C-alpha positions as CSV (number, residue, x, y, z in Angstrom):
1,M,8.9,-14.0,28.6
2,G,5.8,-13.8,26.4
3,I,3.4,-13.1,29.3
4,A,5.7,-10.6,30.9
5,A,6.2,-8.8,27.6
6,L,2.5,-8.6,27.1
7,V,2.0,-7.2,30.6
8,I,4.7,-4.6,30.0
9,V,3.0,-3.6,26.7
10,F,-0.3,-3.1,28.4
11,V,1.0,-1.2,31.4
12,V,3.2,1.2,29.3
13,S,0.4,1.7,26.8
14,Y,-2.1,2.4,29.6
15,F,0.0,5.1,31.3
16,F,0.8,6.6,27.8
17,G,-2.9,6.7,26.9
18,A,-3.9,8.0,30.3
19,V,-2.1,11.4,29.9
20,P,-5.1,13.8,29.7
21,W,-4.0,16.2,27.0
22,G,-7.4,17.9,26.8
23,L,-7.1,18.8,30.4
24,I,-3.5,19.9,29.9
25,I,-4.4,22.2,27.0
26,G,-7.2,23.7,29.1
27,K,-4.8,24.3,32.0
28,F,-2.5,26.0,29.6
29,H,-5.3,28.5,29.0
30,G,-6.0,28.8,32.8
31,L,-9.1,26.8,33.0
32,D,-10.3,23.3,33.9
33,I,-11.9,21.9,30.7
34,R,-13.9,19.5,33.0
35,E,-15.9,22.5,34.3
36,H,-17.0,23.8,30.9
37,G,-19.2,22.7,28.1
38,S,-19.9,18.9,28.2
39,K,-17.2,18.6,30.9
40,N,-15.4,16.0,28.7
41,I,-11.6,16.2,28.2
42,G,-11.8,15.1,24.6
43,A,-11.2,17.1,21.4
44,T,-14.9,18.0,20.8
45,N,-15.2,19.8,24.1
46,V,-11.8,21.5,23.7
47,T,-13.0,22.7,20.3
48,R,-16.2,24.0,21.7
49,I,-14.5,25.9,24.6
50,L,-11.1,26.9,23.2
51,G,-11.7,27.0,19.4
52,K,-10.9,24.8,16.4
53,R,-7.1,25.2,16.5
54,W,-6.8,23.8,20.0
55,G,-9.4,21.1,19.3
56,V,-7.5,19.9,16.3
57,L,-4.3,19.8,18.4
58,C,-6.1,17.8,21.1
59,F,-7.4,15.4,18.5
60,A,-3.9,15.0,16.9
61,I,-2.3,14.2,20.2
62,D,-5.0,11.8,21.4
63,F,-4.8,10.2,17.9
64,L,-1.0,9.7,18.4
65,K,-1.7,8.2,21.9
66,G,-3.4,5.3,20.1
67,F,-1.2,5.1,17.1
68,L,2.3,5.2,18.6
69,P,2.0,2.2,21.1
70,V,0.6,-0.1,18.3
71,M,3.4,1.0,15.9
72,A,6.0,0.4,18.6
73,V,4.6,-3.2,18.9
74,N,4.7,-3.7,15.2
75,V,8.3,-2.5,15.0
76,F,9.8,-4.3,18.1
77,F,7.7,-7.4,18.7
78,P,8.6,-9.4,15.5
79,E,12.1,-9.6,16.9
80,V,11.0,-10.4,20.5
81,I,8.1,-12.9,20.4
82,A,6.8,-13.0,16.8
83,H,4.2,-15.7,17.5
84,L,2.5,-13.2,19.9
85,E,2.6,-10.1,17.7
86,S,-1.1,-9.8,17.1
87,T,-1.8,-10.5,20.8
88,A,0.6,-7.7,21.7
89,V,-1.2,-5.4,19.3
90,I,-4.4,-6.1,21.2
91,F,-2.8,-5.5,24.5
92,A,-1.4,-2.2,23.2
93,V,-4.8,-1.0,21.9
94,L,-6.5,-2.1,25.1
95,G,-3.9,-0.3,27.2
96,T,-4.0,3.0,25.4
97,V,-7.8,3.2,24.9
98,I,-8.5,2.1,28.5
99,G,-6.0,4.6,29.7
100,H,-7.7,7.4,27.8
101,M,-11.2,6.4,29.0
102,F,-10.2,5.6,32.6
103,P,-7.0,7.6,33.4
104,V,-5.5,6.9,36.8
105,Y,-4.4,10.6,36.9
106,L,-8.1,11.8,36.9
107,K,-9.6,9.2,39.2
108,F,-10.5,7.1,36.2
109,K,-12.8,9.7,34.6
110,G,-11.6,10.3,31.0
111,G,-12.7,10.7,27.5
112,K,-14.8,8.6,25.2
113,G,-11.8,7.0,23.4
114,V,-12.8,8.0,19.8
115,S,-9.6,9.9,18.9
116,T,-7.3,7.4,20.6
117,G,-9.2,4.5,19.2
118,A,-8.9,6.0,15.7
119,G,-5.2,6.3,16.1
120,A,-4.9,2.7,17.2
121,L,-7.1,1.5,14.3
122,F,-5.0,3.5,11.8
123,A,-2.0,1.4,12.9
124,V,-4.0,-1.8,12.7
125,N,-6.0,-1.2,9.5
126,P,-5.5,2.2,7.8
127,Y,-8.1,1.4,5.0
128,V,-10.9,0.9,7.5
129,L,-9.9,4.0,9.4
130,A,-9.9,6.1,6.2
131,C,-13.4,4.9,5.4
132,G,-14.5,5.5,9.0
133,L,-13.2,9.1,8.8
134,I,-15.0,9.7,5.5
135,I,-18.3,8.4,7.0
136,W,-17.7,10.6,10.1
137,L,-17.2,13.7,8.0
138,I,-20.3,13.0,5.9
139,I,-22.6,12.5,8.9
140,F,-21.1,15.5,10.7
141,K,-21.5,17.8,7.7
142,I,-25.2,16.7,7.3
143,T,-26.2,16.8,11.0
144,K,-23.5,18.9,12.8
145,F,-23.6,16.4,15.6
146,V,-20.1,15.1,16.6
147,S,-21.6,12.4,18.8
148,L,-23.9,11.0,16.0
149,A,-21.1,11.0,13.5
150,S,-18.8,9.2,16.0
151,I,-21.5,6.5,16.8
152,I,-22.2,5.8,13.1
153,A,-18.5,5.8,12.2
154,A,-17.7,3.3,15.0
155,A,-20.5,1.0,13.8
156,S,-19.3,1.3,10.2
157,V,-15.7,0.5,11.2
158,A,-16.8,-2.7,12.9
159,V,-18.7,-3.8,9.8
160,L,-16.0,-2.7,7.3
161,T,-13.3,-4.5,9.3
162,F,-15.0,-7.8,8.6
163,V,-15.8,-6.9,5.0
164,F,-12.2,-5.8,4.2
165,S,-10.7,-8.8,6.0
166,R,-13.0,-11.6,4.7
167,S,-12.9,-10.2,1.1
168,G,-9.1,-10.2,1.1
169,I,-8.7,-6.5,0.7
170,Y,-6.9,-6.1,4.1
171,P,-6.9,-9.5,5.8
172,L,-6.6,-9.6,9.6
173,E,-6.5,-12.5,12.1
174,P,-10.0,-13.4,13.4
175,K,-9.1,-12.3,16.9
176,L,-8.2,-8.8,15.6
177,E,-11.5,-8.6,13.7
178,Y,-13.5,-9.4,16.8
179,F,-11.4,-7.2,19.0
180,I,-12.1,-4.2,16.7
181,L,-15.8,-5.1,17.0
182,I,-15.6,-5.0,20.8
183,I,-13.7,-1.7,20.8
184,A,-16.3,-0.2,18.5
185,L,-19.1,-1.4,20.7
186,V,-17.4,0.1,23.8
187,A,-17.0,3.4,22.0
188,I,-20.7,3.4,21.2
189,Y,-21.5,2.5,24.8
190,K,-19.4,5.4,26.0
191,H,-21.8,7.7,24.0
192,K,-24.9,6.4,25.9
193,S,-25.6,9.9,27.4
194,N,-25.2,11.4,24.0
195,I,-27.7,8.9,22.6
196,K,-30.2,9.8,25.2
197,R,-29.8,13.5,24.4
198,L,-30.1,12.8,20.6
199,I,-33.4,11.0,21.2
200,N,-34.6,13.8,23.5
201,G,-33.5,16.5,21.1
202,T,-31.2,18.1,23.6
203,E,-27.8,17.2,22.2
204,N,-25.3,20.0,21.6
205,S,-24.4,20.6,18.0
206,F,-21.9,22.8,16.1
207,K,-24.6,24.7,14.2
208,R,-24.2,28.4,14.1
């Protein structure tokens, strides 16, 4: 029962996270977002191509893609297999983030997972996510680079998770601490092309 339930959590979360809302929003406007700007289906490219209102909508929906599966696990799993609740949370986060990054609907070519990962993290540790968003906003306001803000915020989230947990502010099981670290490292890795452009001085910014 336990293993079967975990597999179901992962599969359902994957297909939920794989829905390419950035592409759907673009199609609503009669264009394929993958053929414009950075060619990414995430909120940043949607904002750049379609404007702030649609970018915010894309971020909100992608955020919910990460948040809702984890919340569903928190609500239902204590009554099903309580001893595997934290493991089920990990499977939910893995499913929805992998679904967003590698959606089966788009031949496994998806977004960078920042918005969806943020939603999942908010369900796991809202304090760390709040700090990560503040750091993101500060870096973005200073540099106008979404990618740099996302990279630094991801690294900060990994560090703050351990600080908050080990200090007793928001304790988590060790496997959740290390899992968040891995997710943060994957998010940073997905920005490898942005890192190269930042170093070369060719990265796109939102400066006007």
